[in-house]
C-alpha positions as CSV (number, residue, x, y, z in Angstrom):
1,X,0.0,0.0,0.0
2,X,1.2,3.5,-0.9
3,X,1.1,5.8,2.1
4,X,1.7,9.5,2.4
5,X,2.8,10.9,5.8
6,X,1.6,14.5,5.4
7,X,3.0,17.7,6.9
8,X,5.1,16.0,9.6
9,X,7.9,17.7,11.5
10,X,10.8,15.5,10.5
11,X,14.0,14.8,12.5
12,X,16.5,12.8,10.4
13,X,20.1,13.4,11.4
14,X,21.5,11.1,8.8
15,X,20.3,13.5,6.1
16,X,20.7,16.7,8.1
17,X,16.9,17.3,8.4
18,X,16.2,19.1,11.7
19,X,12.5,19.8,12.3
20,X,11.5,20.5,8.7
21,X,7.8,20.4,7.7
22,X,7.7,17.9,4.9
23,X,5.8,14.9,3.4
24,X,7.2,11.3,3.3
25,X,6.0,8.7,0.8
26,X,6.0,5.0,1.4
27,X,5.5,2.2,-1.1
28,X,6.3,-1.6,-1.0
29,X,8.0,-1.3,2.4
30,X,10.4,1.5,1.3
31,X,10.6,5.3,1.4
32,X,10.2,6.6,-2.1
33,X,9.8,9.8,-4.1
34,X,6.4,11.4,-4.3
35,X,3.7,9.1,-5.5
36,X,-0.1,9.0,-5.5
37,X,-1.0,7.5,-2.1
38,X,-3.7,4.9,-1.2
39,X,-3.8,6.2,2.3
40,X,-2.8,9.4,4.1
41,X,-1.5,9.9,7.7
42,X,-1.9,13.4,8.9
43,X,1.3,14.2,10.9
44,X,0.6,17.9,11.4
45,X,2.3,19.2,14.6
46,X,3.8,15.7,15.2
47,X,7.4,14.7,15.3
48,X,8.5,12.1,12.6
49,X,11.6,10.0,13.0
50,X,12.9,6.7,11.8
51,X,12.0,3.7,13.9
52,X,14.1,3.4,17.0
53,X,17.0,1.0,17.3
54,X,18.1,-0.4,20.6
55,X,21.8,-1.3,20.2
56,X,22.2,-3.1,23.5
57,X,19.3,-4.8,25.4
58,X,19.1,-8.3,26.9
59,X,15.9,-9.6,25.5
60,X,16.9,-13.1,24.5
61,X,19.8,-14.0,26.8
62,X,19.9,-17.6,27.9
63,X,18.3,-17.8,31.3
64,X,15.6,-15.1,30.9
65,X,12.9,-17.7,31.2
66,X,14.1,-18.4,34.8
67,X,14.2,-14.6,35.3
68,X,10.6,-14.4,34.2
69,X,9.6,-16.8,37.0
70,X,11.8,-15.2,39.6
71,X,11.9,-11.5,38.8
72,X,8.9,-10.9,36.5
73,X,10.9,-10.2,33.4
74,X,8.6,-9.4,30.4
75,X,7.5,-12.2,28.1
76,X,8.6,-12.2,24.4
77,X,5.2,-10.7,23.5
78,X,5.4,-7.9,26.0
79,X,8.9,-7.1,24.8
80,X,7.8,-6.7,21.2
81,X,4.7,-4.7,22.0
82,X,6.5,-2.4,24.5
83,X,9.2,-1.6,22.0
84,X,6.6,-0.9,19.2
85,X,4.6,1.4,21.5
86,X,7.8,3.4,22.2
87,X,8.4,3.7,18.4
88,X,11.2,1.1,18.2
89,X,11.6,-1.3,15.3
90,X,14.9,-3.1,16.1
91,X,16.5,-4.5,19.2
92,X,20.0,-6.1,19.4
93,X,20.8,-8.9,21.9
94,X,24.3,-8.4,23.3
95,X,25.0,-11.8,25.0
96,X,25.0,-14.9,22.7
97,X,27.6,-17.6,23.1
98,X,28.5,-20.5,20.8
99,X,26.5,-22.8,23.2
100,X,23.4,-20.6,23.3
101,X,23.2,-19.4,19.7
102,X,20.3,-21.6,18.6
103,X,18.4,-20.8,21.8
104,X,18.9,-17.0,21.5
105,X,17.8,-17.0,17.8
106,X,14.7,-19.1,18.8
107,X,13.8,-16.4,21.4
108,X,14.5,-13.6,19.0
109,X,12.3,-15.1,16.4
110,X,9.5,-15.2,18.9
111,X,9.6,-11.5,19.7
112,X,6.8,-9.9,17.6
113,X,6.8,-6.7,15.6
114,X,10.4,-5.7,15.8
115,X,13.5,-6.7,13.9
116,X,16.3,-8.3,15.9
117,X,20.0,-9.2,15.8
118,X,22.6,-10.6,18.2
119,X,26.3,-10.3,19.1
120,X,28.5,-13.3,19.6
121,X,30.5,-13.2,22.8
122,X,34.0,-14.5,22.2
123,X,35.7,-16.5,24.9
124,X,39.4,-15.5,25.0
125,X,40.2,-18.8,26.8
126,X,39.5,-20.5,23.5
127,X,42.2,-18.5,21.8
128,X,44.7,-17.8,24.6
129,X,47.4,-19.7,22.6
130,X,47.0,-17.4,19.6
131,X,47.0,-14.3,21.7
132,X,50.2,-15.2,23.6
133,X,51.9,-16.1,20.3
134,X,50.5,-13.1,18.4
135,X,48.9,-15.4,15.8
136,X,46.4,-12.9,14.4
137,X,46.0,-14.7,11.1
138,X,44.5,-17.8,12.6
139,X,41.9,-15.8,14.6
140,X,41.2,-13.5,11.7
141,X,40.3,-16.5,9.5
142,X,38.2,-18.2,12.2
143,X,36.0,-15.3,13.2
144,X,34.1,-15.1,9.9
145,X,33.2,-18.8,10.2
146,X,31.9,-18.3,13.8
147,X,29.9,-15.2,12.7
148,X,28.4,-17.2,9.8
149,X,27.6,-20.3,11.9
150,X,25.9,-18.3,14.7
151,X,24.3,-15.7,12.4
152,X,25.7,-12.9,14.5
153,X,25.8,-9.2,13.6
154,X,29.2,-8.8,15.3
155,X,31.7,-9.8,17.9
156,X,31.7,-8.9,21.6
157,X,34.4,-9.5,24.2
158,X,33.0,-9.6,27.7
159,X,36.3,-9.6,29.5
160,X,39.3,-8.5,27.5
161,X,41.9,-10.4,29.5
162,X,42.6,-14.0,30.4
163,X,42.8,-14.9,34.1
164,X,43.0,-18.5,35.4
165,X,41.6,-19.2,38.8
166,X,44.0,-22.0,39.6
167,X,47.3,-20.7,40.9
168,X,49.2,-23.3,38.9
169,X,48.1,-21.8,35.7
170,X,49.0,-18.2,36.5
171,X,51.7,-18.2,33.8
172,X,48.9,-18.5,31.2
173,X,47.2,-15.2,32.3
174,X,47.2,-12.5,29.6
175,X,46.8,-8.9,30.7
176,X,44.3,-6.4,29.3
177,X,46.9,-4.3,27.3
178,X,48.2,-7.3,25.4
179,X,44.7,-8.4,24.5
180,X,43.7,-4.9,23.4
181,X,46.8,-4.7,21.1
182,X,46.0,-8.1,19.7
183,X,42.5,-7.3,18.7
184,X,43.0,-3.6,18.0
185,X,43.2,-3.8,14.2
186,X,42.0,-7.4,13.8
187,X,38.5,-6.5,12.6
188,X,37.6,-3.2,11.0
189,X,33.9,-3.7,10.3
190,X,31.9,-4.4,12.3
191,X,34.0,-3.1,15.2
192,X,34.5,-5.5,18.1
193,X,32.4,-4.5,21.1
194,X,34.0,-4.4,24.5
195,X,32.1,-4.6,27.8
196,X,33.1,-1.6,29.8
197,X,34.1,-2.2,33.4
198,X,35.9,0.3,35.6
199,X,39.5,-1.0,35.2
200,X,39.2,-1.0,31.4
201,X,39.0,2.8,31.5
202,X,42.5,2.9,33.0
203,X,43.9,1.7,29.7
204,X,45.3,3.8,26.8
205,X,42.3,5.6,25.3
206,X,44.0,5.5,21.8
207,X,43.7,1.7,22.0
208,X,40.1,1.8,23.3
209,X,39.1,4.0,20.4
210,X,39.8,1.1,18.1
211,X,36.7,-0.7,19.6
212,X,33.1,0.1,20.3
213,X,32.6,0.5,24.0
214,X,29.4,-1.0,25.5
215,X,27.5,0.8,28.3
216,X,30.4,3.0,29.0
217,X,28.6,4.9,31.8
218,X,28.5,1.7,33.9
219,X,32.3,1.7,34.1
220,X,32.6,5.3,35.4
221,X,33.2,5.1,39.2
222,X,35.6,8.0,39.8
223,X,36.7,11.3,38.3
224,X,39.8,9.8,36.5
225,X,37.7,7.2,34.7
226,X,35.1,9.9,33.9
227,X,37.8,11.9,32.2
228,X,39.0,8.8,30.3
229,X,35.5,8.3,29.0
230,X,35.3,11.9,27.9
231,X,38.7,11.5,26.2
232,X,37.3,8.6,24.2
233,X,34.5,10.8,22.9
234,X,37.0,13.6,22.2
235,X,38.9,11.2,20.0
236,X,35.8,10.2,18.1
237,X,35.2,6.9,19.7
238,X,32.1,4.8,19.3
239,X,30.2,4.1,22.5
240,X,26.7,3.4,23.9
241,X,25.9,5.4,27.0
242,X,24.9,2.7,29.6
243,X,22.8,5.1,31.7
244,X,22.1,3.7,35.2
245,X,18.7,4.5,36.7
246,X,18.6,5.6,40.3
247,X,15.5,3.5,40.9
248,X,16.5,0.0,41.9
249,X,13.0,-1.5,41.2
250,X,13.5,-0.7,37.5
251,X,16.5,-3.0,37.1
252,X,17.6,-6.6,37.3
253,X,21.3,-7.3,37.7
254,X,23.0,-9.5,35.1
255,X,26.7,-10.4,35.1
256,X,29.2,-13.1,34.4
257,X,31.0,-14.4,37.5
258,X,30.8,-16.2,40.8
259,X,28.8,-15.1,43.8
260,X,25.5,-13.2,43.8
261,X,24.9,-9.9,45.5
262,X,21.6,-11.0,47.0
263,X,20.0,-14.2,48.3
264,X,17.5,-14.2,45.4
265,X,19.3,-15.1,42.2
266,X,19.5,-17.6,39.3
267,X,22.8,-19.0,38.0
268,X,23.4,-20.9,34.7
269,X,26.2,-22.1,32.5
270,X,26.1,-20.4,29.1
271,X,29.4,-21.8,27.8
272,X,31.8,-19.3,29.2
273,X,34.4,-19.9,31.9
274,X,32.1,-18.4,34.6
275,X,28.3,-18.6,34.9
276,X,25.7,-16.0,34.2
277,X,24.1,-14.7,37.3
278,X,20.8,-12.9,37.3
279,X,19.8,-11.3,40.6
280,X,18.0,-8.4,42.3
281,X,19.8,-5.1,42.4
282,X,21.3,-4.8,45.9
283,X,24.1,-2.3,45.6
284,X,23.4,1.4,46.1
285,X,23.0,3.3,42.9
286,X,26.2,5.3,43.3
287,X,26.8,5.4,39.5
288,X,23.5,6.9,38.5
289,X,24.5,10.6,38.7
290,X,27.9,9.9,37.0
291,X,26.3,7.9,34.1
292,X,23.5,10.5,33.6
293,X,25.9,13.4,33.9
294,X,28.2,11.7,31.3
295,X,25.2,11.3,28.9
296,X,24.6,15.0,29.2
297,X,28.2,16.0,28.8
298,X,28.4,13.6,25.8
299,X,26.1,16.0,24.0
300,X,29.1,18.3,23.3
301,X,30.8,15.5,21.4
302,X,27.8,14.2,19.5
303,X,28.7,15.9,16.2
304,X,32.2,14.2,16.1
305,X,31.6,10.9,17.9
306,X,29.3,7.9,17.4
307,X,27.2,7.9,20.5
308,X,24.2,5.6,21.1
309,X,21.6,5.5,23.8
310,X,21.6,2.4,26.1
311,X,21.0,1.3,29.7
312,X,22.4,-2.3,29.3
313,X,18.8,-3.3,29.9
314,X,17.8,-4.7,32.4
315,X,21.0,-3.9,34.4
316,X,20.9,-0.1,34.2
317,X,17.2,-0.1,34.0
318,X,14.5,-2.0,32.1
319,X,13.9,-1.0,28.5
320,X,10.3,-0.1,29.4
321,X,11.7,2.8,31.5
322,X,13.4,4.4,28.4
323,X,10.7,7.2,28.1
324,X,11.5,8.4,31.6
325,X,15.2,8.7,30.7
326,X,14.4,10.4,27.4
327,X,12.3,12.9,29.4
328,X,15.3,13.5,31.6
329,X,17.6,14.1,28.6
330,X,15.1,16.4,26.8
331,X,14.1,18.6,29.7
332,X,16.3,20.0,32.4
333,X,13.1,20.4,34.6
334,X,12.8,16.7,34.8
335,X,16.2,16.3,36.6
336,X,16.4,19.4,38.8
337,X,20.0,20.1,39.9
338,X,21.9,17.9,37.4
339,X,23.3,19.9,34.6
340,X,20.5,22.5,34.4
341,X,22.3,24.2,31.5
342,X,22.1,21.2,29.2
343,X,19.2,19.4,27.4
344,X,18.9,17.3,24.3
345,X,16.8,18.4,21.3
346,X,14.5,16.0,19.4
347,X,17.1,16.0,16.6
348,X,19.8,14.9,19.0
349,X,17.5,12.3,20.6
350,X,16.9,10.9,17.1
351,X,20.7,10.8,16.6
352,X,21.4,8.6,19.6
353,X,18.4,6.3,19.2
354,X,18.2,6.0,15.4
355,X,21.1,7.3,13.3
356,X,24.1,6.2,15.4
357,X,22.7,2.8,16.5
358,X,22.1,1.9,12.8
359,X,25.7,2.9,12.0
360,X,27.1,0.9,14.9
361,X,25.3,-2.2,13.9
362,X,25.9,-1.8,10.1
363,X,22.2,-1.4,9.2
364,X,22.5,0.7,6.1
365,X,18.8,0.9,5.3
366,X,17.7,1.6,8.9
367,X,17.9,4.6,11.2
368,X,17.2,7.2,8.5
369,X,14.4,8.5,6.2
370,X,16.2,8.9,2.9
371,X,14.9,7.6,-0.4
372,X,15.4,3.8,-0.5
373,X,15.5,3.3,3.3
374,X,13.2,0.7,4.9
375,X,9.9,2.3,5.8
376,X,10.3,2.0,9.6
377,X,8.8,5.3,10.7
378,X,7.7,6.5,14.2
379,X,5.3,9.5,14.6
380,X,5.0,11.1,18.1
381,X,2.3,13.6,19.2
382,X,4.9,16.1,20.4
383,X,7.2,18.9,19.4
384,X,10.1,20.9,20.8
385,X,7.6,22.9,22.9
386,X,5.8,19.9,24.5
387,X,5.2,20.5,28.2
388,X,8.0,18.7,30.2
389,X,5.5,16.7,32.3
390,X,4.0,15.2,29.1
391,X,7.3,14.0,27.5
392,X,7.4,10.6,29.2
393,X,3.9,9.8,28.2
394,X,4.3,10.9,24.6
395,X,7.6,9.0,24.1
396,X,6.2,5.9,25.7
397,X,3.2,5.7,23.3
398,X,3.8,6.9,19.8
399,X,0.8,7.9,17.6
400,X,1.8,5.9,14.6
401,X,4.5,3.3,13.8
402,X,5.2,2.0,10.4
403,X,7.3,-1.2,10.1
404,X,8.3,-2.1,6.5
405,X,5.5,0.1,5.4
406,X,2.8,-1.6,7.5
407,X,1.0,0.4,10.1
408,X,1.7,-1.3,13.4
409,X,0.5,1.5,15.7
410,X,-2.4,3.6,14.7
411,X,-3.7,6.5,16.9
412,X,-1.6,5.2,19.8
413,X,-3.0,1.7,19.8
414,X,-1.7,-1.6,18.4
415,X,-3.1,-2.2,14.9
416,X,-1.8,-5.7,14.6
417,X,0.0,-8.3,16.8
418,X,2.1,-9.6,13.9
419,X,4.2,-8.0,11.3
420,X,7.0,-8.8,8.9
421,X,10.3,-9.1,10.8
422,X,13.8,-10.2,10.2
423,X,16.9,-11.2,12.2
424,X,19.9,-9.3,10.8
425,X,23.3,-10.8,10.7
426,X,26.7,-10.1,9.3
427,X,27.4,-12.0,6.1
428,X,31.2,-12.7,5.9
429,X,33.2,-14.5,3.2
430,X,33.9,-18.0,4.5
431,X,36.3,-20.5,2.8
432,X,36.0,-24.3,3.2
433,X,39.5,-24.3,4.7
434,X,38.2,-22.4,7.7
435,X,36.3,-25.5,8.8
436,X,39.6,-27.5,8.9
437,X,41.6,-25.0,11.0
438,X,43.2,-26.1,14.2
439,X,41.6,-23.2,16.1
440,X,38.0,-24.1,15.0
441,X,38.7,-27.7,15.9
442,X,39.9,-26.7,19.3
443,X,37.0,-24.4,20.0
444,X,34.5,-27.1,19.0
445,X,36.3,-29.9,21.0
446,X,36.1,-27.8,24.2
447,X,32.3,-28.0,23.8
448,X,32.1,-31.6,22.4
449,X,30.7,-30.0,19.2
450,X,31.5,-30.2,15.5
451,X,31.5,-26.9,13.6
452,X,28.2,-27.9,11.8
453,X,26.5,-28.4,15.1
454,X,26.9,-24.7,15.9
455,X,25.0,-23.6,12.8
456,X,21.8,-21.7,13.5
457,X,18.9,-22.8,11.4
458,X,17.8,-20.3,8.7
459,X,14.1,-20.7,9.8
460,X,14.8,-18.5,12.8
461,X,15.9,-15.5,10.7
462,X,12.6,-14.6,9.0
């Protein structure tokens, strides 16, 4: 169906459009030049943006079914519907291992209405021999095969160091600096994602700029590390913000390691050296002001850096609380004393929730409203002058949402519970020799797998 979105106030940073009154035409799931429409959506006095993209949200991590029973984590249906109501059309899962890839894709395929993708978490214990010997060629040839088998959109390293618990193996430990130098120029696109933890921000920022930094705000625990994070932005680094909510009841703690912070927790083996622990949030939210202040300070570097919004949901806060955080960023009156001189515009909000996430994930036809882009379009009943108390409500329930040209949300209500969706993944060049490499054989043997056993079925991708 050909659709005309008439007289909307468009915010499209990828094409330099900031609050211009204009029409957008949609046909066959794409944004096109002016055509005769079959239907018209009146967007007068409404903000029009590309569909939102969540670059880092745990929506299909292995173990969430247990978390649903224990902590009330949303169901797959609730995940899709909530994202759609917020104007989002894509969510990226950041914690998929070789062992859990099929499960993760099964979960992602069950989330309705929104497109999905997942990052493969690489265990450095699998390749410690290559790192110690500086054998980049073997790792570089193995990574495309692992990406292809698991249908991943990129590589993530949870802990960029190798540490053995047994004292007799201390000689096999590899420090952070050596690991950073090994992976620094190993993969250009898509950039390897690093989990940010406080000690990582003590490293050379020139090295860190060679990677994409996940939830960087969660690693800021003192002034020196705050300055290091700002320096990464000043050097044009790619980061997602990792804002930590001050409200403990809006978060569920997820981490890899031993020992839970509270008595109420679930622990499971996901194929890494240490288990995944999901627990209540027990620690005091000491980082919340630093992470939110960093998000506000980051505004100065937005034109020269690649900054995306994130909360490491559900650890920083649950994705359903995004509208509250957006309202904080957009209006100084929503956060009282904290940086009362700074607030985001709708154009800048579109940049960190649409344009930059699409670039970080390599989604060329997403995150913008140019001709030929996928017709993922969110329309909000708001403008730059919307009363600050109304921002959260308007951002949490868009007026219209088009997904691949199909109207998913109409007049603020779900128009359908199903829509065309896809799981995006990086498509690398893989040679047959890659299957025969010693490294691939060793990785599979550690898990009692053959390489073909790791392959994710294509049925989960559409």
